C-alpha positions in Angstrom: 0.0 0.0 0.0 2.9 2.4 0.8 4.5 1.8 -2.7 1.1 2.4 -4.4 0.4 5.5 -2.4 3.8 7.2 -2.4 6.4 4.9 -3.8 9.7 3.7 -2.3 11.1 3.3 0.3 8.7 1.3 2.3 10.7 1.4 5.5 11.9 4.5 7.4 15.0 4.2 9.6 15.6 6.8 12.3 18.5 7.1 14.6 17.3 6.7 18.2 19.0 6.5 21.5 18.9 3.1 23.3 20.3 1.4 26.4 23.5 2.8 27.7 23.1 6.0 25.6 23.9 4.2 22.4 22.4 5.1 19.1 20.6 2.5 16.9 18.4 2.5 13.9 14.7 2.2 14.6 12.6 0.6 11.8 9.2 1.9 10.9 6.9 1.8 7.9 7.3 5.0 6.1 4.2 7.2 6.7 5.6 10.6 5.5 6.9 11.9 2.3 10.6 11.4 1.8 12.9 13.9 3.6 10.1 15.2 5.8 12.3 14.8 8.9 14.4 17.7 7.6 11.3 19.9 8.2 11.0 18.9 11.9 11.2 15.8 14.1 7.8 16.2 15.7 4.6 15.3 14.0 1.9 17.9 14.7 -1.7 16.8 14.3 -3.2 13.8 12.6 -3.3 15.6 9.4 0.3 16.9 9.2 0.7 17.8 5.5 4.0 15.7 5.4 2.0 12.4 6.2 0.9 10.4 3.1 -2.6 9.2 2.6 -2.0 5.6 3.6 0.5 6.9 6.3 -2.5 8.5 8.2 -4.0 5.1 8.6 -0.9 3.3 9.4 -0.2 5.8 12.2 -3.8 5.9 13.5 -3.7 2.1 14.1 -0.1 2.1 15.0 0.7 -0.3 12.2 3.7 1.9 11.3 5.3 0.6 14.5 5.2 -3.2 13.5 8.7 -3.2 11.9 10.2 -2.4 15.4 9.7 -6.1 15.9 13.0 -6.3 13.8 14.6 -4.1 16.5 13.4 -6.6 19.1 14.8 -9.6 17.1 18.1 -7.7 16.6 18.3 -7.0 20.5 18.2 -3.2 20.4 14.6 -3.0 21.7 12.2 -5.0 23.9 8.4 -5.3 23.5 7.9 -3.2 26.6 10.1 -0.4 27.9 10.6 3.4 27.6 10.1 4.6 24.0 13.4 5.5 22.4 14.0 9.2 21.7 16.1 11.0 19.2 19.4 12.4 20.2 18.2 16.0 20.0 15.8 15.5 23.0 18.0 13.0 24.9 20.7 15.8 25.0 18.2 17.8 27.1 17.8 15.1 29.8 19.0 16.0 33.3 21.1 13.4 35.3 18.0 11.8 36.8 16.2 11.5 33.5 19.2 9.7 32.0 18.3 6.8 34.1 15.8 5.7 31.4 18.7 4.8 29.3 19.6 2.0 31.8 17.1 -0.3 30.3 16.3 -1.4 26.7 13.8 0.8 25.0 10.4 -0.7 24.0 7.7 -0.6 21.5 5.2 0.3 24.1 5.2 1.6 27.6 3.1 3.6 30.2 3.9 6.9 28.2 2.8 5.4 24.9 -0.5 4.6 26.6 -1.0 8.0 28.1 0.2 10.0 25.0 -1.4 7.8 22.4 -2.7 11.0 20.8 0.4 13.1 21.3 0.2 14.6 17.8 -3.2 16.1 18.5 -2.0 17.5 21.8 0.9 19.2 20.1 -1.2 20.5 17.2 -3.2 22.6 19.8 0.1 24.4 20.9 1.3 27.6 19.3 4.9 26.2 19.8 4.7 22.4 19.6 8.4 21.8 20.1 8.5 23.9 23.3 5.4 22.2 24.6 7.0 18.8 23.9 10.2 19.8 25.7 8.6 21.5 28.7 5.4 19.6 29.2 5.2 16.3 27.3 8.8 15.1 27.7 9.0 15.5 31.5 5.7 13.6 31.9 6.9 10.8 29.6 10.1 10.6 31.5 8.3 10.3 34.8 6.2 7.5 33.4 9.4 5.8 32.1 10.9 6.1 35.6 7.6 4.4 36.9 8.1 1.6 34.5 11.7 1.0 35.5 10.7 0.9 39.2 7.7 -1.5 38.4 9.2 -3.6 35.6 8.5 -7.3 35.5 6.5 -9.9 33.6 3.1 -8.8 35.2 3.7 -5.1 34.4 4.8 -6.0 30.8 1.7 -8.1 30.2 -0.5 -5.4 31.7 1.0 -2.8 29.3 0.8 -5.1 26.3 -2.8 -5.8 26.9 -3.6 -2.1 27.5 -1.8 -1.1 24.3 -3.9 -3.7 22.3 -7.1 -2.4 23.9 -6.2 1.2 23.1 -5.3 0.5 19.4 -8.5 -1.5 18.9 -10.6 1.4 20.2 
């Protein structure tokens, strides 16, 4: 569908920061026009003009995240854990926030559940990047810390089931 709608490439690889502050390539299905990341790293609103027609649906149902299973198989990610961030924003973390880099990043976590419609939240802001840095990112990092403190099989199962439930709704 991606090829028919907007051509190649099908996959989008983005450098993210993982465990021990090491960069890795995160796999996603491409949902934006090529070179859109040069116009900004944050996606603002569900109808960001950089998003392709099929990309809107892939994002809405989180299907664009499925290739991250490759990252899990390669060992750079887990199914559950703090979502990996781009270097630009990790460089803004304070010493306490850097603790999220002590565990493998994951495809889903508490923050993914709470901020499932983050794009819509940012689209309501007159300065989305500043809102992300000063409001959203600190809340996500607090939820990441909560995950690290509560991590275990029961917590992971709870998060996976909650993620599936949110996506279906």
